[in-house]
N, C-alpha and C positions, 0 to 999 in steps of 0.2 A: 782737668788740666787748666791752669790759669796763667794769665800773663801778669808778671810783676816787674817793677822797676828794679834794676840791678842794685841800686842803693838800699832797697828794702829787702834784699835777699837774706841777709843775716838775721834780721828781725823775723822774717817769715819762717826761717829755719828754726830759730830759738823757740818760737811759739808752738811749733809742731813736734819738737823733740820729745816733750813729756808724754805725748800720746802714742809715740812710736814703739811698736813691739819688736822683739827679736825676729829677724827675717823680713822686716819691712824696710823700705827705703824712700828717700826723697830725691827726686831728680831735678836738675836745673839744666835746661838746654837753650842754645842760642836760637835766633829766629829761623835759620835754615835747618835747625835740628841736626847739625853735623858735628857739634861739639857738646860734650856732656860732662857734668860733675854730679856724681851720685854719692849720697850719704846713706850708708847701710848700718842699721842697728844690729849689733851682734850681742850674744849673751855677756861677753866681757868688755863691752865698750862699743866703739864705732869704727867703721872703715870708710875712707873717702877714696873713690875711684875718679881719676881724671882721664878723660878720653877726648882728645882733640889735638891741640898743638903738641901736647905732651901726653905720654901714656904712663902714668904713675899711680901708685896706691899708697895711702897713708893710713896709719892706725892712731886712734886717740882713746885714752882710757876714761876721760871725763869731758864734760860739756865745754868747759872753758878752753881746754886744749883743742877740742874739735872746732870751736868757733874761730880760733886763731888760724888753724890750718885752712878752714873754708874761706876766710877773708883773703888769705894769700892766693889760694887756688882760683877763686872766682875772679880776682883782679887779673891774674895771669891768663886765664882761659878765655875771659870775655872782655878784652881791653877796649873794644869799641862798641860793645852792645849796650843799649839803653834799656831794652826790655828782654826778659827771659821767660821761657816757658817753665813752669814749676808744677810738679805734681807728686803725689804719694802713691806708692804701689808696693806689691810684694816683690821681694828681691829675687 
């Protein structure tokens, strides 16, 4: 688990997507760890889970679409956070 700046979250995500296997995920949490954005690799694309202010799920078929969704969700879920916890794990 590592601490990253919110501005670097999309770059961090993009760098790790290529090594992500189906069934693995990347988690972004706020400092208190009560809000979460999870990116899950599936056989046919990606799923983004938002758990915090909003409880929503999104699906993306390609990386470009995923990054657009994540940019919007990260800004909405972590409006005042400067640092995020980020880590990779099994879904």
